GULOKOL-770349 format. One record per residue (C-alpha): residue number from 1; x, y, z. Coordinates in steps of 0.5 Angstrom, whole numbers. Each point is the difference from the previous one (the first is absolute). Example, Ala and Ser with C-alpha at 12.3 -4.5 7.8 and 13.67 -1.06 7.14 Angstrom:
  resi     xx     yy     zz
     1     25     -9     16
     2      2      7     -2
//
This chain:
  resi     xx     yy     zz
     1    -95    -22     44
     2      0     -2     -7
     3     -3     -7     -2
     4      4     -6      0
     5      5      3      5
     6      0     -3      7
     7      3      4      6
     8      6     -5      0
     9      2      2     -7
    10     -1      8      1
    11      4     -1      7
    12      5     -3     -4
    13      0      5     -6
    14      1      6      6
    15      6     -4      3
    16      3     -1     -6
    17     -1      8     -1
    18      3      1      7
    19      6     -4     -2
    20      2      3     -6
    21     -2      7      2
    22      5     -1      6
    23      5     -3     -5
    24      0      6     -5
    25      1      5      5
    26      6     -3      2
    27      3     -1     -7
    28     -2      7     -2
    29      3      3      7
    30      6     -4     -1
    31      1      3     -8
    32     -2      7      3
    33      6     -1      4
    34      5     -2     -5
    35     -2      5     -5
    36     -1      6      4
    37      5     -1      6
    38      5     -5     -2
    39      0      2     -8
    40      1     -7     -2
    41     -7     -2     -3
    42     -1     -8      0
    43     -6      0     -5
    44     -2      4     -6
    45     -5      6      0
    46     -5     -4     -4
    47      1     -6      5
    48     -1      5      6
    49     -6      3     -4
    50     -3     -7      0
    51      1     -1      7
    52     -3      7      2
    53     -6     -1     -5
    54     -2     -7      3
    55      0      3      7
    56     -5      5     -2
    57     -4     -5     -3
    58     -1     -4      6
    59     -1      6      4
    60     -5      2     -4
    61     -4     -7      0
    62      1      0      7
    63      0      7      3
    64      0     -3      7
    65      7     -2     -1
    66      2      7     -1
    67      5      3      5
    68      3      7      1
    69      7     -2      0
    70     -1     -4     -7
    71      5      2     -6
    72     -6      2     -4
    73     -1      6      5
    74      7      2      0
    75      5      2     -5
    76      7     -3      0
    77      4     -3      6
    78      2      4      7
    79      6      4     -1
    80      7     -2      1
    81      2      2      8
    82      7      3     -3
    83     -3      6     -1
    84     -5      5      4
    85     -7     -1     -1
    86     -4      5     -3
    87     -8      0      0
    88     -3      3     -6
    89     -4      6      0
    90     -4     -3     -5
    91      0     -7     -2
    92      4     -3     -6
    93     -5     -5     -3
    94      2     -5     -5
    95     -4      0     -7
    96     -5     -6     -2
    97      2     -3     -6
    98     -3     -2     -7
    99      3     -5     -4
   100     -5      1     -6
   101     -4      5     -4
   102     -6     -4      3
   103      2      2      7
   104      1      7     -2
   105     -7      0     -3
   106     -3     -3      7
   107      4      5      4
   108     -3      6     -4
   109     -7     -3      1
   110      1      0      7
   111      2      7      0
   112     -6      2     -4
   113     -4     -3      5
   114      3      3      6
   115     -1      7     -3
   116     -6     -1     -3
   117     -3     -1      7
   118      1      8      1
   119     -2      6     -4
   120      4      3     -5
   121      3     -6     -4
   122      4      3     -6
   123     -1     -3     -7
   124      5     -5      0
   125      7     -1      4
   126      7      3     -2
   127      6     -3      2
   128      8      1      1
   129      4     -6     -2
   130      7      0      3
   131      6     -6     -1
   132      0     -4      6
   133      7      1      3
   134      3     -6      3
   135      4      3      6
   136     -1      2      7
   137     -6      4      2
   138      2      6      5
   139     -3      6      3
   140      4      7      0
   141     -2      5      5
   142      1      7     -1
   143     -1      6      5
   144      1      7     -3
   145      3     -3     -6
   146      6     -4      3
   147      0     -8      0
   148     -1     -2      8
   149     -1     -7     -1
   150      0     -6     -5
   151     -4     -6      2
   152     -1     -7     -3
   153     -7     -3     -1
   154      1     -5      5
   155     -7     -3      2
   156     -3      6     -3
   157     -1      3      7
   158      7     -1      3
   159      6      1     -4
   160      8      1      1
   161      3      7      0
   162      5      0     -6
   163      1      7      0
   164      7      1     -1
   165      0     -6     -5
   166     -5      4     -4
   167      4      6      0
   168      6     -3     -4
   169     -5     -2     -6
   170      2      5     -6
   171     -6      4     -3
   172     -4      0      7
   173      0      7      2
   174      2      1      8
   175     -4      7     -1
   176     -5      1     -5
   177     -1      6     -4
   178     -7      5      0
   179     -5     -3     -5
   180     -2      4     -6
   181     -5      5      3
   182      0     -3      7
   183      4      0      6
   184      4     -6      3
   185     -5     -3      5
   186      1      0      7
   187     -1     -8      0
   188      1     -4     -6
   189      0     -8      0
   190      3     -3     -6
   191     -2     -7     -2
   192      5     -3     -5
   193      4     -6     -2
   194      8     -1      1
   195      2     -5     -6
   196      7     -2     -3
   197      1      0     -7
   198      1     -6     -4
   199      7      2     -2
   200      2      2      7
   201     -3     -7      3
   202      5     -3     -5
   203      6      4      2
   204     -2     -1      8
   205      0     -8     -1
   206      6      0     -4
   207      4      4      5
   208     -4     -5      6
   209      3     -6     -4
   210      7      3      0
   211      0      0      7
   212     -3     -7      1
   213     -7      3      3
   214     -7     -2     -1
   215     -3      3     -6
   216     -7      3     -1
   217     -5     -4     -3
   218     -3      6     -4
   219      0      8      0
   220     -6      0      5
   221      4     -4      6
   222      6      4     -2
   223     -3      7      1
   224     -3     -3      7
   225      6     -2      2
   226      4      6     -2
   227     -5      5      3
   228      0     -4      7
   229      8      0      1
   230      2      2      7
   231      5      5     -3
   232     -2      5     -5
   233      6      0     -4
   234     -1     -7     -2
   235     -7      2     -3
   236      3      6     -3
   237      5     -4     -4
   238     -6     -5     -2
   239     -3      6     -5
   240     -7     -1      2
   241     -6      4     -4
   242     -6      3      2
   243     -7      2     -3
   244     -5      4      4
   245     -8     -2     -2
   246     -4      3      6
   247      0      6      4
   248     -4      2      6
   249      0      7      2
   250     -2      3      7
   251      0      8     -1
   252     -6      5      0
   253      3      4     -5
   254      2     -6     -5
   255     -6     -3     -3
   256      0     -8     -2
   257      0     -2     -7
   258     -7     -2     -2
   259      3     -5     -5
   260      6     -5      0
   261      3      2     -6
   262      0      7      3
   263      3     -3      6
   264      6     -3     -4
   265      1      7     -3
   266      0      3      6
   267      6     -5      3
   268      4      2     -6
   269     -1      7      1
   270      3     -1      7
   271      6     -3     -3
   272     -2     -8      1
   273      1     -5     -6
   274     -6     -3     -3
   275      0     -5     -5
   276     -2      3     -6
   277     -3     -7     -3
   278     -7      2      2
   279     -6      1     -4
   280     -7      3      2
   281     -6     -5     -3
   282     -7      3     -1
   283     -3     -7      1
   284      2     -7      1
   285      2     -2     -7
   286      5      5      0
   287      3     -3      6
   288      0     -7     -3
   289      4      4     -6
   290      5      2      5
   291      1     -7      3
   292      1     -3     -7
   293      5      5     -2
   294      5     -1      6
   295     -1     -8      0
   296      6      0     -5
   297      3      7      0
   298      1     -1      8
   299      6     -5     -2
   300      4      6     -3
   301      0      4      7
   302      6      1      4
   303     -5     -1      6
   304     -5     -6      2
   305     -7      0     -1
   306     -5     -5      1
   307     -7      3     -1
   308     -4      7     -1
   309     -3      3      6
   310     -6      3     -2
   311     -3      6      4
   312     -7      3      0
   313      3      7     -2
   314     -6      4      4
   315      3      1      7
   316     -6      3      2
   317     -3     -7     -1
   318      5     -4      4
   319     -3      1      7
   320     -7     -2     -3
   321      3     -6     -2
   322      4     -2      6
   323      4     -6      2
   324      0     -7      2
   325      4     -2      6
   326      6     -2     -5
   327     -1      5     -6
   328     -3      6     -3
   329     -6     -1     -4
   330      2      6     -5
   331      6     -3     -3
   332      2     -7     -2
   333      7     -3     -3
   334     -1     -4     -7
   335      5     -5      1
   336      3     -3     -7
   337      0     -8      0
   338      7     -3      2
   339      5     -1     -5
   340      1     -8      2
   341      1     -6     -5
   342      1     -7      0
   343      6     -3     -4
   344      4     -6      1
   345      7      0      3
   346      4     -3     -6
   347      7      0      4
   348      3      2      6
   349      7      3     -1
   350      5      4      5
   351      3      7     -2
   352      7      2      4
   353      1      7      2
   354      6      4      0
   355      0     -1      7
   356      0     -7      0
   357     -8     -1      2
   358     -3     -5     -4
   359     -8      1     -1
   360     -5     -5     -3
   361     -4      2     -6
   362     -6     -3     -3
   363      0      0     -7
   364     -7      0     -2
   365     -4     -1     -6
   366     -1      7     -3
   367     -6      4      3
   368     -3      7     -1
   369      0      4      7
   370      0      8      1
   371      1      1     -7
   372      6     -4     -1
   373      2     -7     -2
   374      3     -4      6
   375      4     -6     -1
   376      4      0      7
   377     -2      1      7
   378      5      0      6
   379     -1     -5      5
   380      4      4      5
   381      4     -6      4
   382     -1     -7      3
   383     -5      1      5
   384     -5      3     -5
   385      1     -6     -5
   386     -2     -4      7
   387     -5      4      2
   388     -4      0     -7
   389      2     -7     -1
   390      1      2     -8
   391      2     -5     -5
   392      2      0     -7
   393     -6     -2     -4
   394     -5      4      5
   395     -5      4     -2
   396      1      7      4
   397     -3      6      1
   398      4      6     -1
   399     -1      7      1
   400      5      7      0
   401      1      2      7
   402     -2      7      0
   403      0     -1     -8
   404      7      0      0
   405      3     -6      2
   406     -2     -7     -3
   407     -1     -5      6
   408     -4     -7      1
   409     -5      1      5
   410     -3     -7      0
   411      0     -7     -3
   412     -6     -3     -3
   413      0     -7      4
   414     -6     -2     -3
   415      3      0     -7
   416      7     -3      2
   417      2     -7     -3
   418      4     -6      2
   419      5      3     -5
   420      1      6      5
   421      6     -3      5
   422      2      4      6
   423      6      5     -2
   424      6     -1      3
   425      4      6      2
   426      7      0     -3
   427      6      0      4
   428      6      2     -5
   429      1      6     -4
   430     -3     -1     -7
   431      5      5     -3
   432      7     -3      4
   433     -3     -6      4
   434      3      3      6
   435     -4     -3      7
   436     -5      6      1
   437      0      3      7
   438     -4      4      5
   439      2      5      5
   440     -4      1      6
   441     -7      1      0
   442      0      2     -8
   443     -5     -4     -4
   444      4      1     -6
   445      5     -6     -2
   446      7      3     -3
   447      5     -2     -4
   448      7      1      4
   449      4      0     -7
   450      0      8      0
   451      5      1     -5
   452      0     -6     -5
   453     -7     -2      0
   454     -2      2     -8
   455     -7      2      2
   456      2      5      5
   457      6      3     -4
   458     -5      1     -6
   459     -5      3      5
   460      5      5      3
   461      2      2     -7
   462     -8      1     -2
   463      0      4      7
   464      6      4     -2
   465     -2      3     -7
   466     -7      1      3
   467     -4      7      0
   468      1      2      7
   469      7     -3      0
   470      5      2     -6
   471     -5      0     -5
   472      3     -3     -6
   473     -5      0     -5
   474     -1     -5     -5
   475      4     -5      5
   476     -6     -5      1
   477     -1     -7      3
   478      1     -3     -7
   479      7      3     -2
   480      3     -1      7
   481     -2     -7      0
   482      4      0     -7
   483      6      4      3
   484      0     -5      5
   485      0     -6     -4
   486      5      2     -5
   487      4      2      6
   488      1      7     -2
   489     -2      2      7
   490      0     -3      7
   491     -1      7      4
   492     -2      7     -1
   493      7      3     -1
   494      1     -5     -6
   495     -6      4     -4
   496      5      6      0
   497      5     -4     -4
   498     -5     -3     -6
   499      1      2     -7
   500     -4      1     -6
   501      3     -6     -3
   502     -2     -4      6
   503     -7      2      0
   504     -1     -1     -8
   505      2     -7      1
   506     -6     -1      4
   507     -7     -3     -3
   508     -5      6     -2
   509      5      5      2
   510      0      6     -6
   511      5      5     -1
   512     -4      6      3
   513     -2     -4      6
   514      7     -2      2
   515      2      8     -1
   516     -6      2      5
   517      2     -6      5
   518      7      3      0
   519     -2      7      1
   520     -5     -2      5
   521      6     -4      4
   522      4      6     -1
   523     -5      5      3
   524     -1     -4      6
   525      7      2      2
   526     -2      7      2
   527     -7     -3      5
   528     -1      3      7
   529      4     -3      5
   530     -7     -2      3
   531     -1     -4     -6
   532      6     -3      0
   533     -1     -2      7
   534     -7     -3     -1
   535      3     -4     -6
   536      6     -3      4
   537     -6     -5      2
   538      2      1      8
   539     -5     -5      3
   540     -5      4      4
   541      2      7     -3
   542     -6      2     -4
   543      0      7     -5
   544     -3      4      7
   545      6     -3      4
   546      5      2     -6
   547     -2      7      0
   548      1      1      7
   549      7     -3      0
   550      2      4     -6
   551     -3      6      4
   552      5     -2      5
   553      6     -2     -3
   554      4      3     -6
   555      2     -6     -3
   556      0     -7     -1
   557      7      0      4
   558     -3      4      6
   559     -6     -5      0
   560      5     -6      0
   561      4      3      6
   562     -6      1      4
   563     -1     -3      7
   564     -6     -3      3
   565     -2      6      4
   566      1      5     -6
   567     -5     -4     -4
   568     -5     -1      6
   569      0      7      2
   570     -3      2     -7
   571     -8      0      1
   572     -3     -6     -4
   573      7     -4      0
   574     -1     -5      6
   575      5     -6      2
   576     -3     -5     -5
   577      2      5     -6
   578      6      2      3
   579      3     -7      1
   580     -2     -2     -7
   581      4      6     -2
   582      6     -2      4
   583      0     -7     -3
   584     -1      2     -7
   585      6      5      0
   586      4     -5      4
   587      0     -6     -5
   588      6      0     -5
   589     -5     -2     -6
   590     -3      7      1
   591      6      4      1
   592      3     -3     -6
   593     -7      2     -4
   594      1      7      3
   595      7      1     -2
   596     -2     -3     -7
   597     -6      5     -1
   598      5      6      2
   599      5     -2     -6
   600     -6     -1     -4
   601     -1      8      1
   602     -7     -1      4
   603      0      6      5
   604      0     -2      7
   605     -1      7      3
   606     -6      4      1
   607     -2      7     -1
   608      7      3      2
   609      3     -2     -6
   610     -6     -2     -5
   611     -6      4      2
   612      5      6      1
   613     -1      1     -8
   614     -8     -1      1
   615     -2      7      1
   616     -6      1      5
   617     -4      3     -5
   618     -7     -3      4
   619      2      2      7
   620     -6      1      4
   621     -5     -2     -5
   622     -5     -6      1
   623     -2     -4     -6
   624     -6     -5      0
   625      0     -5     -6
   626     -6     -3     -3
   627     -1     -5     -6
   628      5     -4     -3
   629      7      3     -3
   630      2     -3     -6
   631      8      2      0
   632      1     -2      8
   633     -3     -4      5
   634     -4      4      6
   635      6     -2      5
   636      5      3     -5
   637     -3      6     -1
   638     -1      1      8
   639      8     -1      1
   640      1      5     -6
   641     -4      5      4
   642      3     -1      7
   643      7      0     -4
   644     -1      7     -2
   645     -3      2      7
   646     -7     -1     -1
   647     -5     -4      4
   648     -5     -5     -3
   649     -6      0      3
   650     -6     -6      0
   651     -6      5      0
   652     -2      7     -3
   653     -1      5      6
   654      1      8      1
   655      8     -1      0
   656      0     -3     -7
   657      4      3     -5
   658      0     -4     -6
   659     -5     -6     -2
   660      4     -4     -5
   661     -6     -3     -5
   662      2     -7     -4
   663     -5     -4     -4
   664     -6     -2      4
   665      0      5      5
   666     -4     -1      6
   667     -4      4      5
   668      6      4      2
   669      0      4     -6
   670     -7      2      2
   671      2      2      6
   672      6      4     -3
   673     -5      4     -4
   674     -5      1      6
   675      6      3      4
   676      3      4     -6
   677      7     -4      0
   678      4      0     -6
   679      0     -6     -4
   680      5     -2     -5
   681      1     -6     -5
   682      5     -5      0
   683      4      4     -5
   684      0      7      4
   685      2     -5      6
   686      6     -2     -3
   687      2      7     -2
   688     -1      2      8
   689      5     -6      1
   690      4      2     -5
   691      0     -7     -3
   692      1     -1     -8
   693     -7     -2     -3
//
């Protein structure tokens, strides 16, 4: 016993350790369940990692407290009972984390010591660095070259059977091709990551918000929730992607690769997509260089990564290094520091959306996060304000949820002053003073003054001119506000009767700008029917639902006369959306709006009239877009492809005909080169579309 430590004190320390260990296990199991099963995490990754590390330290300090069911001895949480259980042939282990370069160095020291105990230690270790994709780990089993099973990681030993859902992922091969110089193995197990791109995540959340459903916190949870849908057709519409990162071969005639880099090249030869943002490293200094390079560059990617996975490249050393109960020793994840910062809430104001939803917004003292300056963050609703007890003047911790959406994480209560008074939630609309209402179990308060509230009127106009709607370039928030304030415009039909003299009378409006705006307004008259349906702003009808409706009905008139059964028989159109459509077309204000749009010359019909003149020059062709197009948004380019009979895919595969490369193209360009896919620039793409440059 240490000097000065009596038996009573020692027993007290052990008792405290027992209590804290039990508490940590309960907390970690709870957060595992929220994260892996419910797809609704309650704490940040960093907070979870702190709990996990504390438990590891206690179990190291008090070995007698270690138990076989401890979270440190297993991965994740039990799989959801909604899917059939799959026992993994080879366990899916998680990775240990390194939060600093010093921890990377200690990891290498452990490797060197472990390998130094045996003969044949190489002169230094080489590594392969890969970006750590923030998605959902899966195991894919191929027999005789055909996909027979897809399973989630689950708890590492047992996962969930999601075979039908993974088959819907574009770019994921259902049948693998023979690799160069090798045959298809009898049994192949591929490990990889299912993820959702940032652009797909934003579209999905916008559509969920449209139909009044809860949105996802980040792309990782969106990918998890989408992969674990009971209906594979829902998964298919969510536009998931897949990258392979490991292969287990079982075939006496096909040799296992001896290096990890060779394993990734073999996967590419088999037809799998592998992230091109990887690099061999001859030593740990080159590993650090790779980590430094992507520390800021990662924010330019269309997918999320929160670190770098570093693996010993020589696979013959993996068995010698072995694994702990939790993770392999030959790999580690270098995690970037969390993008969090303290700032001050200078005010709390309210935004009124086009459907009347009133959202509280914290106006912040500007702070840099994830490469941008954040000045405001959503507080979501009254419950969130109450839970956080956030007040004007509070010092708060802010981060970008999924490095995308600014949010207030917590209030620094130790820095609260007596001037910070409890915040009283508003009862009246800040724009028109109507008493706010709350329908059923909705968390949002809404302004019921739908057609008169000036804020809703402005938001509807902003929505009407947006890219995915009528795409009227040059018609931004500031100009719309000027037009409303000047009473030149009240609703969308008024836009089509504006004159050059009226525009020139506005502040900061020159002749060239006025000409461009009027041309954009005129051009919008010929938009696709799906654009117009979306532009009308029917509640719950997002861009995907608009395309479904346009495919079913030939005109706005046909849609307006549809009954509930005709609407709900469309896959993807449920009773809620159908009711909103019927209500919209039944309202006198909207009937008048459509009549005036027709008088203005806006095309209210679909392909049978307008699109008949669009030649199907791209019929049967599949396009993949990468990088930024200078003359159009990606969504617009995809619609132009579809209007000409083509298909716009999210990932490059054997069936891809063209990859359109804009500025700052991503890894899709590399995959296109590898597969020999035709690559065109923006000008060549517009020639294919027969669009003027």
